[in-house]
Structures are given as structure tokens and as C-alpha cells.
N, C-alpha and C positions, 0 to 999 in steps of 0.2 A: 421527505427526501433529504439526503445528505450525501457526502462523498464517500464512496466505497473504495477501500484499498483492497485490490483483488489480484490474486496470484493464479497463474495457470501454468501447469507443468506439462511439457510436451516432449516427445522424442521416443527413440527406441534404444539405440546404442549410446547416444549422447543425449543427456537431458538438458532442456532449456527451460528456465524459469522466467516467465513474462509477468511483470507487475504493472498494473494499471490503476489510475485513480479515475473513477467514473461516478456520475450522479446515479443514485439508486435508492430503492426503498429498503426498509428494514426487513431482514429475513429472520426466521426462527433460529435461535442459538447464536446470533451475531453478538459480538462485543461492541458496545456503543461507547465512543470516546468523544468527550467534549474538550477541545483545546483551543484556547483564545477565541471563544465565541463561535467556533466552527465545529459541526458534528461530523463524525466519521464512523463508518461501519466497517468491521473486519470479521471475517468468518474464521473458524478454527483451522481450516486447511491453510489459509494464508498466514495466520499467526505461526503455524508450525514451520513454514518455510522461510519467513522473513524475521522471525524472532519476536520476543516480547518488547524489546526496546527499539523503537524506530523513530527517526527524526524526519520531519517534513520541514524543509527550509526554503526560503525565498531570497533570491538576489536579483535586483533589478536588471543586471547585465546578463545573467545566465538563466533566470527563471526558477522553477521549482525543482528541488532535488529530494528524493525519498531514499533514505539510507539507514543502515544500522552500523554497528561498530566494525563489521567486517566487509560490507559491500555497499556500493551505490547501485540502487535498483532502477531508478528512473530519473530522467532529466526532462523537464517540459519547458520549452522556451516559448 
């Protein structure tokens, strides 16, 4: 078990990208990332939509933020 960074694309005329961080098991073809003693899984679909360089940051007043250089995808307080 590790934390999965997971993206879901939904919509018809307007597309919405939802990104979640969830506990999950390793799937075939996942990229496995070890960062500061924490394991993360990310699939190819998610990497395609959120990019190669992502930042997971924590601030005690606002919680966790997942972002890349262009967007903030998720804030968990």
C-alpha cells in the first residue's frame, strides 16, 4: 500500500480534471516514487494530464497542496 496520485477526466462539452490522493495498491505499469520516506504510485494517464514535475507540499495552516508549475490541482485541509 502507498498513496496514489489519481486523475479522472469527465465531461462532454467542458472537461473537468479531478485529482485525488488515495491509499491504493500497486498496479501494472505504475510509476513508483519514493519521496522523503513516503511511497507514491502514479499511472501513465495521470502523468499525462498533470505533468512530469509535481509538487506535494504541506502547510500546517492550509494542509496539503498538489501542484505543478501551471496549476494547483488539490488542496486537502
